[in-house]
One Martini backbone bead per residue (centre of mass of N, CA, C, O) as a GRO file, in nm:
protein
  375
    1MET     BB    1 -23.729  -7.243 -10.112
    2VAL     BB    2 -23.609  -7.062  -9.829
    3VAL     BB    3 -23.815  -6.880  -9.607
    4HIS     BB    4 -23.777  -6.640  -9.349
    5THR     BB    5 -23.842  -6.369  -9.498
    6VAL     BB    6 -23.930  -6.116  -9.703
    7THR     BB    7 -23.658  -6.031  -9.776
    8SER     BB    8 -23.554  -6.307  -9.877
    9GLY     BB    9 -23.786  -6.364 -10.068
   10GLN     BB   10 -23.731  -6.146 -10.271
   11ARG     BB   11 -23.447  -6.253 -10.353
   12LEU     BB   12 -23.544  -6.541 -10.448
   13LEU     BB   13 -23.720  -6.443 -10.695
   14ASP     BB   14 -23.460  -6.360 -10.863
   15THR     BB   15 -23.388  -6.664 -10.893
   16ALA     BB   16 -23.648  -6.814 -10.982
   17ARG     BB   17 -23.655  -6.679 -11.264
   18LEU     BB   18 -23.426  -6.873 -11.387
   19LEU     BB   19 -23.651  -7.137 -11.407
   20GLU     BB   20 -23.793  -7.062 -11.636
   21SER     BB   21 -23.933  -7.310 -11.869
   22ASP     BB   22 -23.844  -7.561 -11.687
   23LEU     BB   23 -24.001  -7.877 -11.685
   24ARG     BB   24 -23.795  -8.027 -11.485
   25ILE     BB   25 -23.878  -7.804 -11.262
   26GLN     BB   26 -23.975  -7.807 -10.923
   27VAL     BB   27 -24.101  -7.548 -10.723
   28VAL     BB   28 -24.062  -7.499 -10.374
   29PHE     BB   29 -24.183  -7.380 -10.057
   30THR     BB   30 -24.054  -7.266  -9.742
   31MET     BB   31 -24.105  -7.185  -9.391
   32ALA     BB   32 -23.885  -7.066  -9.178
   33PRO     BB   33 -23.771  -7.017  -8.890
   34ASP     BB   34 -23.839  -6.670  -8.746
   35VAL     BB   35 -23.871  -6.377  -8.591
   36PHE     BB   36 -23.952  -6.246  -8.899
   37SER     BB   37 -24.206  -6.421  -9.019
   38ASN     BB   38 -24.393  -6.197  -9.054
   39GLY     BB   39 -24.556  -6.235  -9.379
   40VAL     BB   40 -24.471  -6.493  -9.528
   41GLU     BB   41 -24.728  -6.637  -9.594
   42GLN     BB   42 -24.841  -6.407  -9.777
   43PHE     BB   43 -24.616  -6.398  -9.972
   44VAL     BB   44 -24.632  -6.703 -10.073
   45ARG     BB   45 -24.931  -6.679 -10.159
   46ARG     BB   46 -24.880  -6.455 -10.378
   47VAL     BB   47 -24.695  -6.640 -10.564
   48GLY     BB   48 -24.838  -6.946 -10.604
   49ALA     BB   49 -24.682  -7.169 -10.460
   50VAL     BB   50 -24.569  -7.447 -10.354
   51THR     BB   51 -24.623  -7.548 -10.011
   52LEU     BB   52 -24.415  -7.644  -9.726
   53PRO     BB   53 -24.377  -7.750  -9.440
   54TRP     BB   54 -24.114  -7.759  -9.249
   55LEU     BB   55 -24.130  -8.050  -9.147
   56GLN     BB   56 -24.152  -8.168  -9.425
   57ALA     BB   57 -23.895  -8.035  -9.558
   58THR     BB   58 -23.702  -8.183  -9.327
   59GLN     BB   59 -23.786  -8.495  -9.442
   60GLN     BB   60 -23.692  -8.437  -9.723
   61ARG     BB   61 -23.561  -8.470 -10.038
   62PHE     BB   62 -23.344  -8.259 -10.244
   63ASP     BB   63 -23.165  -8.140 -10.513
   64LEU     BB   64 -23.230  -7.836 -10.401
   65ALA     BB   65 -23.133  -7.538 -10.207
   66ILE     BB   66 -23.250  -7.203 -10.131
   67ALA     BB   67 -23.100  -6.917  -9.941
   68ALA     BB   68 -23.122  -6.579  -9.759
   69SER     BB   69 -23.068  -6.733  -9.489
   70LEU     BB   70 -22.953  -6.932  -9.169
   71GLY     BB   71 -23.176  -7.053  -9.027
   72GLY     BB   72 -23.202  -7.413  -8.991
   73LEU     BB   73 -23.029  -7.548  -9.239
   74HIS     BB   74 -22.930  -7.815  -9.125
   75GLU     BB   75 -23.219  -7.967  -9.180
   76ILE     BB   76 -23.152  -7.988  -9.461
   77HIS     BB   77 -23.190  -8.227  -9.763
   78ALA     BB   78 -22.949  -8.062  -9.949
   79PRO     BB   79 -22.822  -7.888 -10.155
   80LEU     BB   80 -22.678  -7.562 -10.052
   81VAL     BB   81 -22.774  -7.230 -10.116
   82VAL     BB   82 -22.614  -6.928 -10.010
   83MET     BB   83 -22.744  -6.598  -9.985
   84PRO     BB   84 -22.773  -6.282  -9.972
   85HIS     BB   85 -23.029  -6.014  -9.873
   86GLY     BB   86 -22.821  -5.802  -9.955
   87ALA     BB   87 -22.542  -5.584  -9.956
   88GLY     BB   88 -22.389  -5.810  -9.848
   89PHE     BB   89 -22.152  -5.777  -9.556
   90ASN     BB   90 -22.201  -5.532  -9.295
   91LYS     BB   91 -22.297  -5.667  -9.030
   92LEU     BB   92 -22.240  -5.727  -8.712
   93VAL     BB   93 -22.181  -5.960  -8.478
   94PRO     BB   94 -22.246  -5.981  -8.171
   95ALA     BB   95 -22.068  -5.980  -7.883
   96PRO     BB   96 -22.005  -6.202  -7.665
   97GLU     BB   97 -21.957  -6.269  -7.356
   98ARG     BB   98 -21.618  -6.322  -7.307
   99ALA     BB   99 -21.519  -6.275  -7.581
  100ALA     BB  100 -21.316  -6.251  -7.832
  101PRO     BB  101 -21.315  -5.993  -8.046
  102ALA     BB  102 -21.264  -6.174  -8.313
  103ARG     BB  103 -21.519  -6.353  -8.257
  104GLY     BB  104 -21.748  -6.098  -8.228
  105ARG     BB  105 -21.649  -5.926  -8.528
  106THR     BB  106 -21.819  -6.050  -8.751
  107ALA     BB  107 -21.994  -6.093  -9.031
  108TYR     BB  108 -22.296  -6.139  -9.124
  109GLY     BB  109 -22.265  -6.456  -9.316
  110LEU     BB  110 -21.929  -6.518  -9.248
  111ASP     BB  111 -21.985  -6.700  -9.000
  112ALA     BB  112 -21.936  -6.998  -8.832
  113GLN     BB  113 -22.188  -7.005  -8.659
  114ARG     BB  114 -22.375  -7.038  -8.938
  115LEU     BB  115 -22.191  -7.226  -9.149
  116VAL     BB  116 -22.163  -7.417  -8.899
  117HIS     BB  117 -22.239  -7.774  -8.800
  118ASP     BB  118 -22.078  -7.991  -8.615
  119GLY     BB  119 -21.822  -7.935  -8.813
  120VAL     BB  120 -22.022  -7.869  -9.066
  121LEU     BB  121 -22.085  -7.760  -9.362
  122ILE     BB  122 -22.390  -7.641  -9.486
  123PRO     BB  123 -22.302  -7.541  -9.754
  124ALA     BB  124 -22.239  -7.591 -10.108
  125ALA     BB  125 -22.288  -7.272 -10.149
  126LEU     BB  126 -22.143  -6.933 -10.152
  127VAL     BB  127 -22.262  -6.630 -10.207
  128LEU     BB  128 -22.100  -6.371 -10.381
  129ALA     BB  129 -22.038  -6.036 -10.506
  130HIS     BB  130 -21.715  -6.011 -10.416
  131GLU     BB  131 -21.382  -6.080 -10.415
  132ALA     BB  132 -21.323  -5.927 -10.135
  133GLU     BB  133 -21.497  -6.135  -9.959
  134LYS     BB  134 -21.284  -6.370  -9.936
  135ALA     BB  135 -21.096  -6.234  -9.727
  136ARG     BB  136 -21.313  -6.220  -9.502
  137LEU     BB  137 -21.378  -6.526  -9.503
  138ALA     BB  138 -21.092  -6.625  -9.420
  139ARG     BB  139 -21.115  -6.495  -9.132
  140ALA     BB  140 -21.391  -6.616  -9.033
  141CYS     BB  141 -21.425  -6.889  -9.256
  142PRO     BB  142 -21.213  -7.077  -9.417
  143GLU     BB  143 -21.368  -7.349  -9.479
  144ALA     BB  144 -21.557  -7.182  -9.706
  145LEU     BB  145 -21.388  -7.113  -9.948
  146PRO     BB  146 -21.441  -7.363 -10.149
  147ILE     BB  147 -21.768  -7.267 -10.168
  148ALA     BB  148 -21.710  -7.001 -10.293
  149ALA     BB  149 -21.907  -6.764 -10.515
  150VAL     BB  150 -21.882  -6.530 -10.763
  151ILE     BB  151 -22.192  -6.383 -10.886
  152GLY     BB  152 -22.327  -6.135 -10.753
  153ASP     BB  153 -22.615  -5.871 -10.792
  154SER     BB  154 -22.953  -5.847 -10.842
  155SER     BB  155 -23.004  -5.544 -10.740
  156TYR     BB  156 -22.788  -5.408 -10.903
  157ASP     BB  157 -22.888  -5.488 -11.182
  158THR     BB  158 -23.163  -5.365 -11.163
  159LEU     BB  159 -23.081  -5.077 -11.106
  160VAL     BB  160 -22.926  -5.032 -11.364
  161ALA     BB  161 -23.176  -5.104 -11.559
  162SER     BB  162 -23.350  -4.859 -11.427
  163LEU     BB  163 -23.211  -4.580 -11.496
  164PRO     BB  164 -23.340  -4.518 -11.784
  165HIS     BB  165 -23.637  -4.503 -11.609
  166ARG     BB  166 -23.665  -4.255 -11.430
  167ASP     BB  167 -23.915  -4.086 -11.546
  168ALA     BB  168 -24.130  -4.317 -11.495
  169TYR     BB  169 -24.092  -4.320 -11.181
  170ARG     BB  170 -24.166  -4.030 -11.133
  171ARG     BB  171 -24.451  -4.044 -11.253
  172ALA     BB  172 -24.559  -4.267 -11.056
  173LEU     BB  173 -24.489  -4.060 -10.799
  174MET     BB  174 -24.571  -3.772 -10.872
  175VAL     BB  175 -24.344  -3.596 -10.999
  176GLY     BB  176 -24.300  -3.298 -11.071
  177GLY     BB  177 -24.133  -3.071 -11.267
  178GLY     BB  178 -24.062  -2.885 -11.001
  179GLN     BB  179 -23.966  -3.143 -10.855
  180ARG     BB  180 -23.809  -3.315 -10.586
  181LEU     BB  181 -23.658  -3.630 -10.461
  182VAL     BB  182 -23.688  -3.779 -10.145
  183VAL     BB  183 -23.509  -4.052 -10.001
  184VAL     BB  184 -23.592  -4.260  -9.723
  185SER     BB  185 -23.381  -4.494  -9.542
  186SER     BB  186 -23.446  -4.797  -9.345
  187THR     BB  187 -23.358  -4.995  -9.129
  188TRP     BB  188 -23.346  -5.217  -8.863
  189GLY     BB  189 -23.377  -5.131  -8.540
  190ALA     BB  190 -23.227  -4.945  -8.282
  191GLN     BB  191 -22.994  -4.837  -8.505
  192SER     BB  192 -23.173  -4.698  -8.677
  193LEU     BB  193 -23.339  -4.438  -8.809
  194PHE     BB  194 -23.619  -4.513  -8.701
  195GLY     BB  195 -23.528  -4.585  -8.408
  196ARG     BB  196 -23.344  -4.300  -8.343
  197ARG     BB  197 -23.523  -4.084  -8.566
  198SER     BB  198 -23.848  -4.035  -8.540
  199GLY     BB  199 -23.848  -3.712  -8.628
  200PHE     BB  200 -23.754  -3.684  -8.921
  201LEU     BB  201 -23.998  -3.702  -9.104
  202PRO     BB  202 -24.147  -3.458  -8.985
  203ARG     BB  203 -23.932  -3.250  -9.042
  204LEU     BB  204 -23.909  -3.281  -9.346
  205LEU     BB  205 -24.211  -3.204  -9.397
  206ALA     BB  206 -24.190  -2.915  -9.245
  207GLU     BB  207 -23.932  -2.796  -9.439
  208LEU     BB  208 -24.044  -2.899  -9.712
  209PRO     BB  209 -24.179  -2.780  -9.980
  210PRO     BB  210 -24.429  -2.938 -10.169
  211GLN     BB  211 -24.379  -2.787 -10.438
  212GLU     BB  212 -24.056  -2.906 -10.441
  213PHE     BB  213 -24.121  -3.179 -10.265
  214ARG     BB  214 -24.076  -3.525 -10.247
  215VAL     BB  215 -24.152  -3.799 -10.017
  216VAL     BB  216 -23.980  -4.122  -9.941
  217ALA     BB  217 -24.032  -4.428  -9.771
  218LEU     BB  218 -23.793  -4.692  -9.681
  219LEU     BB  219 -23.879  -4.980  -9.517
  220HIS     BB  220 -23.789  -5.243  -9.361
  221PRO     BB  221 -23.969  -5.534  -9.340
  222ASN     BB  222 -23.895  -5.567  -9.028
  223ILE     BB  223 -24.070  -5.325  -8.946
  224TRP     BB  224 -24.347  -5.412  -9.062
  225PHE     BB  225 -24.337  -5.716  -8.921
  226GLY     BB  226 -24.261  -5.663  -8.636
  227HIS     BB  227 -24.507  -5.436  -8.580
  228GLY     BB  228 -24.696  -5.397  -8.814
  229VAL     BB  229 -24.873  -5.249  -9.060
  230TRP     BB  230 -25.064  -5.083  -8.892
  231GLN     BB  231 -24.860  -4.948  -8.707
  232VAL     BB  232 -24.690  -4.800  -8.912
  233ARG     BB  233 -24.924  -4.637  -9.038
  234SER     BB  234 -25.004  -4.505  -8.762
  235TRP     BB  235 -24.733  -4.360  -8.709
  236LEU     BB  236 -24.744  -4.220  -9.018
  237ALA     BB  237 -25.024  -4.069  -9.068
  238GLU     BB  238 -24.946  -3.768  -9.064
  239CYS     BB  239 -24.719  -3.788  -9.285
  240ARG     BB  240 -24.929  -3.874  -9.506
  241ARG     BB  241 -25.107  -3.619  -9.489
  242ARG     BB  242 -24.826  -3.445  -9.573
  243GLY     BB  243 -24.706  -3.650  -9.838
  244LEU     BB  244 -24.611  -3.920  -9.778
  245ILE     BB  245 -24.451  -4.179  -9.926
  246LEU     BB  246 -24.524  -4.521  -9.838
  247LEU     BB  247 -24.371  -4.804  -9.907
  248PRO     BB  248 -24.454  -5.099  -9.952
  249PRO     BB  249 -24.306  -5.403  -9.881
  250GLY     BB  250 -24.382  -5.530 -10.196
  251ALA     BB  251 -24.236  -5.321 -10.330
  252ASP     BB  252 -24.021  -5.178 -10.571
  253TRP     BB  253 -23.734  -4.991 -10.463
  254ARG     BB  254 -23.536  -4.958 -10.710
  255GLY     BB  255 -23.714  -4.739 -10.862
  256VAL     BB  256 -23.695  -4.523 -10.638
  257LEU     BB  257 -23.391  -4.483 -10.648
  258ALA     BB  258 -23.380  -4.399 -10.958
  259ALA     BB  259 -23.567  -4.130 -10.885
  260ALA     BB  260 -23.356  -3.977 -10.715
  261ASP     BB  261 -23.209  -3.682 -10.575
  262TRP     BB  262 -23.210  -3.802 -10.280
  263ILE     BB  263 -23.034  -3.988 -10.021
  264ILE     BB  264 -23.154  -4.092  -9.698
  265GLY     BB  265 -22.977  -4.273  -9.429
  266ASP     BB  266 -22.800  -4.573  -9.334
  267GLN     BB  267 -22.665  -4.900  -9.286
  268GLY     BB  268 -22.830  -5.001  -9.512
  269SER     BB  269 -22.872  -5.137  -9.829
  270ALA     BB  270 -23.027  -4.908  -9.979
  271THR     BB  271 -22.823  -4.689  -9.935
  272LEU     BB  272 -22.589  -4.836 -10.078
  273TYR     BB  273 -22.743  -4.862 -10.356
  274GLY     BB  274 -22.750  -4.543 -10.397
  275THR     BB  275 -22.455  -4.516 -10.520
  276VAL     BB  276 -22.551  -4.601 -10.819
  277THR     BB  277 -22.722  -4.346 -10.911
  278GLY     BB  278 -22.577  -4.042 -10.838
  279ALA     BB  279 -22.694  -3.952 -10.599
  280PRO     BB  280 -22.714  -3.800 -10.317
  281VAL     BB  281 -22.564  -3.912 -10.003
  282MET     BB  282 -22.713  -3.933  -9.679
  283LEU     BB  283 -22.679  -3.929  -9.309
  284ALA     BB  284 -22.879  -3.970  -9.022
  285ASN     BB  285 -22.761  -4.268  -8.962
  286CYS     BB  286 -22.446  -4.442  -8.825
  287PRO     BB  287 -22.333  -4.693  -8.644
  288ARG     BB  288 -22.019  -4.810  -8.647
  289ALA     BB  289 -22.039  -5.058  -8.439
  290ALA     BB  290 -22.242  -5.221  -8.655
  291VAL     BB  291 -21.994  -5.205  -8.871
  292ASP     BB  292 -21.790  -5.330  -9.089
  293PRO     BB  293 -21.480  -5.194  -9.157
  294ALA     BB  294 -21.450  -5.378  -9.446
  295SER     BB  295 -21.703  -5.237  -9.561
  296PRO     BB  296 -21.884  -5.041  -9.772
  297ALA     BB  297 -22.047  -4.908  -9.544
  298ALA     BB  298 -21.795  -4.779  -9.400
  299GLU     BB  299 -21.713  -4.605  -9.652
  300LEU     BB  300 -21.966  -4.447  -9.656
  301ALA     BB  301 -21.955  -4.331  -9.372
  302ALA     BB  302 -21.681  -4.163  -9.439
  303LEU     BB  303 -21.821  -3.982  -9.687
  304ALA     BB  304 -22.077  -3.904  -9.592
  305PRO     BB  305 -22.297  -3.674  -9.504
  306ARG     BB  306 -22.439  -3.526  -9.249
  307ILE     BB  307 -22.730  -3.470  -9.067
  308SER     BB  308 -22.839  -3.184  -8.923
  309ARG     BB  309 -23.015  -3.043  -8.647
  310ARG     BB  310 -22.956  -2.717  -8.713
  311THR     BB  311 -22.991  -2.718  -9.011
  312PRO     BB  312 -23.168  -2.663  -9.263
  313LEU     BB  313 -23.266  -2.898  -9.494
  314ARG     BB  314 -23.271  -2.749  -9.754
  315ASP     BB  315 -22.981  -2.634  -9.739
  316GLN     BB  316 -22.839  -2.917  -9.720
  317LEU     BB  317 -22.934  -3.030  -9.991
  318LEU     BB  318 -22.822  -2.803 -10.186
  319LYS     BB  319 -22.533  -2.816 -10.095
  320VAL     BB  320 -22.480  -3.115 -10.175
  321ALA     BB  321 -22.572  -3.085 -10.475
  322ALA     BB  322 -22.337  -2.875 -10.541
  323GLU     BB  323 -22.071  -3.045 -10.424
  324LEU     BB  324 -22.153  -3.321 -10.533
  325GLY     BB  325 -22.039  -3.542 -10.731
  326PRO     BB  326 -22.130  -3.826 -10.927
  327GLY     BB  327 -21.833  -3.976 -10.827
  328ARG     BB  328 -21.798  -4.002 -10.513
  329TYR     BB  329 -21.934  -4.323 -10.497
  330ARG     BB  330 -21.786  -4.521 -10.695
  331ARG     BB  331 -21.626  -4.701 -10.515
  332VAL     BB  332 -21.855  -4.806 -10.341
  333ALA     BB  333 -22.018  -4.930 -10.588
  334GLU     BB  334 -21.778  -5.122 -10.673
  335ARG     BB  335 -21.803  -5.299 -10.387
  336ILE     BB  336 -22.070  -5.457 -10.432
  337THR     BB  337 -21.958  -5.564 -10.735
  338SER     BB  338 -21.747  -5.777 -10.951
  339ALA     BB  339 -22.032  -5.863 -11.142
  340PRO     BB  340 -22.165  -5.683 -11.343
  341GLY     BB  341 -22.438  -5.818 -11.511
  342ARG     BB  342 -22.389  -6.147 -11.396
  343PHE     BB  343 -22.595  -6.298 -11.217
  344ASP     BB  344 -22.762  -6.475 -11.397
  345ASP     BB  345 -22.550  -6.646 -11.530
  346ASN     BB  346 -22.407  -6.747 -11.268
  347MET     BB  347 -22.643  -6.868 -11.128
  348HIS     BB  348 -22.740  -7.061 -11.350
  349HIS     BB  349 -22.487  -7.226 -11.348
  350LEU     BB  350 -22.480  -7.316 -11.048
  351ILE     BB  351 -22.755  -7.465 -11.042
  352TYR     BB  352 -22.695  -7.676 -11.270
  353ARG     BB  353 -22.449  -7.804 -11.146
  354LEU     BB  354 -22.585  -7.908 -10.889
  355LEU     BB  355 -22.817  -8.063 -11.060
  356ASN     BB  356 -22.700  -8.205 -11.300
  357LEU     BB  357 -22.784  -8.025 -11.560
  358ARG     BB  358 -22.864  -7.927 -11.849
  359ARG     BB  359 -22.818  -7.620 -11.984
  360PRO     BB  360 -23.008  -7.374 -12.075
  361ALA     BB  361 -23.093  -7.102 -12.168
  362VAL     BB  362 -23.071  -6.794 -12.091
  363PRO     BB  363 -23.245  -6.584 -11.975
  364ALA     BB  364 -23.335  -6.296 -11.979
  365ARG     BB  365 -23.269  -5.997 -11.911
  366GLN     BB  366 -23.251  -5.799 -11.672
  367PRO     BB  367 -23.492  -5.642 -11.528
  368ALA     BB  368 -23.663  -5.386 -11.434
  369ALA     BB  369 -23.828  -5.219 -11.233
  370VAL     BB  370 -24.125  -5.181 -11.082
  371PRO     BB  371 -24.356  -4.958 -11.061
  372TYR     BB  372 -24.476  -4.723 -10.829
  373LEU     BB  373 -24.815  -4.621 -10.766
  374ALA     BB  374 -24.910  -4.342 -10.657
  375LYS     BB  375 -25.192  -4.204 -10.454
   0.00000   0.00000   0.00000
């Protein structure tokens, strides 16, 4: 398991679970170089797995390697499976100067710049969540089409499995009988909700009566580990004193989405996954220039109502709840995966085919998310 960031590490654990109880397989972890590698060492230590230094991992041969990010993978000596670390491929690779527009506006993760090294494909298998992603891959990196496999999306499956337990997640978050839950989600970077609208959380807490609303913030792990856990908690200290539940970076965010009455976000994956829940999804920030126009995130941006800076937030939430039917985002949610509920079985099959091992029984059905107990 090649761990670049905490985000990719969390996604890899969904796959590592598929190898439980097979005594033929020893799983080891390595920490790949990445600008957002802060926190990875602690993450791997908590897992309790055997860990190899990157230098050693790149000098040995392995029967299989699995990664959920792309940096440095050409140094690995093993058949390599590359999977996305979010909801498909939504964010665009920045266009380099003097490059032709078509070369600079491909989706990150589907681009030849990262999938090919010295004219040779890096992965042995590229995991896709949806059949439609093949057409996008054909435009961006046609040489990768033969290795693309539509497997599904583990977080989508976990979220769907979690929806019947909505009341349990709400109790864990201490949402009272007369309260409703607002979940605010932010991806990372200067174009994110957290980067562009730093005053949004204080405004939300100032305008929403605490006896009626609970507010949870889901911040991308790159925010936590790019700035430091202490710094993020320090920035949001006053918000926390006013009742904000700040979900720690290691907690399972999927149960929080399942508990939501409203989801307010940006162009990040968690906002897109929110369309699966049936809760109203609103956007406080979403720069279209950063999103692939062919992606489900772009379709969500075209459909979702925007948060206004002028109208009281409580009025906006109640208006959207009254006007948006539960099926408004069904088409967007259906674009996340074309293999709903099939990630475990499909990924299990792919792993054992590449290992050239007889496949054991498929592990237990995808479990629901672990509740986060609010303090």
